[in-house]
N, C-alpha and C positions, 0 to 999 in steps of 0.2 A: 505494501499501497502507501502512497508517497503521499507526505504528510498535505499538512490544510497548507500549509505554509509557503512553500516552495510549489504548492497549487498554482494559489494566487497569484505568489509572483511572477510567473511563467503565462498565465493569463491574456493579458496585454502582446507580447509577441506573438504571442499562438493564438489569437483574434487577428491580429494586422498580418499575419502571414496567410491566413486561410484566407483573406477577402484579396491578398496580394494576388490569390488565383483566380478569380472571381467574384463577381457580387454574390448574393447568398444570403440565406431568411433565421432565423434562429435556430428552429429541429436539425435542420442541414449543420450549420457548426457544428453545434452537439455530435451529433454522428462523423464529422469527419475526427475531429478529436479524441474519441471513441476510438473512429478501423487506426486513424495514423498512432495511437498509442497499444494501436492491441489489444482493446478494453482499458487496459493503467489508469487510462485517466475517465473518471466518466463524469460531467457538469451535472447542474440541473439548471432549470431553467433561473434557478435563484441569486446563482453564481454569471448567468452568462450575460445575464439581459442588464447588470447595474454595470459589468466591464463596458460592453455597447454603452449603455448613455453616457456614464464618464468618456469614450471616447468619441462620441455625438458631441459635448459638452466643448470636447477642444478640438473641434473641427477636423480630427484624425479621419470619421465616415459622417457616411452621410447616408439617410433613410430615406426608402424611395416604396410609398403603394404599389404594390404590383396586382395584380389579379392572376390568382395561380389555374391550368390546366383545371383542376376538381369547380373551379368555380371558383374560390372563397380568395380574401382579399388576403396577402400577403407581404410584411413590412420587409424588403430587402436591405441590406448593409451592400454599402462600398468603399473604399480608400478614397479620396481625398488626397491632391498632389501634395497637403502636410501632410501626411497618411501618410503614402509613400514614401517621406522622408525620414519618417518616426521609425519606418522598419527597418531603414538601415543603422538608423542609429540603434532603435534594439539588437540588431543581427550583430552588432558592431563589440556589443556591449557582453552581448547574452555566451559571444563566438571565447572573449577574455576570459572571462569566468571558466570555462570549457576545457578552456587550454591549459591554461594556470592549474587545474582541477586535474588534469590528463598529466602533465608535470609530474603534481605531487604523488599521484596514482600511479604511476609506470614507477618511475623511485623507487617508490615502499614497495614491487612488486607483491602486494597481498591478493588472493585470488579474490575477486569476487563475490560477495553474497549469491545469491540466488531472487529474485526480487519477485 
């Protein structure tokens, strides 16, 4: 199980990255995270929508209501220009953390526990 703190910290870059692929709606974003994480990260609506609202308030995503194939309206989110720039910054920060931890753990040569 992944800690709540790590899930919360990774939510912003995950959402920005998913939306960089294409515009999407909430349930599809939740499913994409589950698929990419091989079911190890399972967000709820209560976790995702506050992140989307914060990103919208910061001007990083825009939302538009559209009619889905089933005739129901869905709110689709897409990255703004500022959102693409923010994703680049997030990527650089996370890669720095990842590379630093990878160096430490390689030096320690300790076998990784199963998740």
